[in-house]
C-alpha positions as CSV (number, residue, x, y, z in Angstrom):
1,X,-1.6,-5.8,-24.4
2,X,0.3,-7.3,-21.5
3,X,0.1,-6.2,-17.9
4,X,3.1,-5.0,-16.0
5,X,3.2,-8.4,-14.2
6,X,3.1,-10.3,-17.5
7,X,5.9,-8.1,-19.1
8,X,8.0,-8.6,-16.0
9,X,7.4,-12.4,-15.9
10,X,8.2,-12.7,-19.6
11,X,11.7,-11.3,-18.8
12,X,12.0,-13.5,-15.8
13,X,12.5,-10.6,-13.5
14,X,11.4,-10.4,-9.8
15,X,9.8,-7.3,-8.5
16,X,13.1,-6.4,-6.7
17,X,15.2,-6.9,-9.9
18,X,12.9,-4.7,-12.0
19,X,12.8,-2.1,-9.2
20,X,16.6,-2.0,-9.1
21,X,16.9,-1.8,-12.9
22,X,14.3,1.0,-13.0
23,X,15.4,2.9,-9.9
24,X,12.0,2.7,-8.2
25,X,10.9,1.1,-4.9
26,X,9.8,-2.5,-5.1
27,X,6.6,-1.5,-3.3
28,X,5.8,0.9,-6.2
29,X,5.8,-2.1,-8.6
30,X,3.8,-4.2,-6.2
31,X,1.1,-1.5,-5.8
32,X,0.9,-1.0,-9.6
33,X,0.6,-4.7,-10.3
34,X,-2.0,-5.1,-7.6
35,X,-4.1,-2.2,-9.1
36,X,-3.8,-0.1,-5.9
37,X,-2.1,2.9,-7.5
38,X,-1.6,4.5,-10.9
39,X,2.0,5.1,-11.9
40,X,3.2,8.7,-12.4
41,X,4.7,9.6,-15.7
42,X,8.3,9.4,-14.4
43,X,7.7,5.9,-13.0
44,X,6.1,4.9,-16.3
45,X,9.2,6.0,-18.2
46,X,11.6,4.3,-15.9
47,X,9.8,1.0,-15.9
48,X,9.2,1.1,-19.6
49,X,12.9,1.8,-20.2
50,X,14.0,-1.0,-17.8
51,X,11.6,-3.5,-19.6
52,X,12.6,-2.1,-23.0
53,X,9.0,-1.5,-24.1
54,X,6.9,1.3,-25.4
55,X,5.0,2.9,-22.4
56,X,1.7,2.5,-24.3
57,X,2.2,-1.3,-24.7
58,X,1.6,-2.0,-20.9
59,X,-2.0,-2.0,-19.8
60,X,-1.4,-0.1,-16.5
61,X,0.8,2.5,-18.2
62,X,-1.7,3.1,-21.1
63,X,-4.6,3.5,-18.6
64,X,-2.6,6.0,-16.5
65,X,-1.6,8.0,-19.6
66,X,-5.2,8.1,-20.8
67,X,-6.4,9.1,-17.3
68,X,-3.9,11.9,-17.2
69,X,-5.0,13.1,-20.7
70,X,-8.7,13.1,-19.5
71,X,-7.8,15.1,-16.4
72,X,-5.9,17.6,-18.4
73,X,-8.8,18.1,-20.8
74,X,-11.3,18.6,-17.9
75,X,-9.1,20.8,-15.7
76,X,-6.1,22.2,-17.6
77,X,-4.6,24.3,-14.8
78,X,-6.2,23.1,-11.6
79,X,-3.7,21.1,-9.6
80,X,-0.9,22.1,-12.0
81,X,2.6,21.4,-10.8
82,X,5.3,22.8,-13.1
83,X,7.9,20.2,-12.1
84,X,5.7,17.6,-13.7
85,X,5.3,19.4,-17.0
86,X,8.2,17.6,-18.9
87,X,7.2,14.1,-18.0
88,X,3.5,14.6,-18.3
89,X,3.7,16.5,-21.6
90,X,6.0,14.0,-23.3
91,X,3.7,11.1,-22.4
92,X,0.7,13.0,-23.4
93,X,2.3,14.1,-26.7
94,X,2.9,10.4,-27.5
95,X,-0.7,9.7,-26.6
96,X,-2.0,12.3,-29.0
97,X,0.2,11.0,-31.8
98,X,-1.0,7.5,-31.3
99,X,-4.5,8.6,-30.9
100,X,-6.6,7.8,-27.8
101,X,-7.8,4.3,-27.3
102,X,-11.5,4.0,-26.8
103,X,-12.8,1.6,-24.2
104,X,-16.3,0.3,-23.6
105,X,-17.7,0.5,-20.2
């Protein structure tokens, strides 16, 4: 699966161009590509839509979705923020339909 940087480069987009198309800050894309932050569900959706890709097809997005699913299984209500429900649940539902991807450590 391609990384965010690879998907962006394939489309010949700069960080600023992708940020403008997705409605996110350029620094957000930089931090995701550098591995310094995990994207939130809303950012995943916006970037995936701007790149015209399935959210699960980008490495950083898939990893963030899997991490969210793991956190939800461990602590279903701790740290719960109702305003995140829609974005989180729709990504998690897609994750459950596709089935979790196992990774070796």
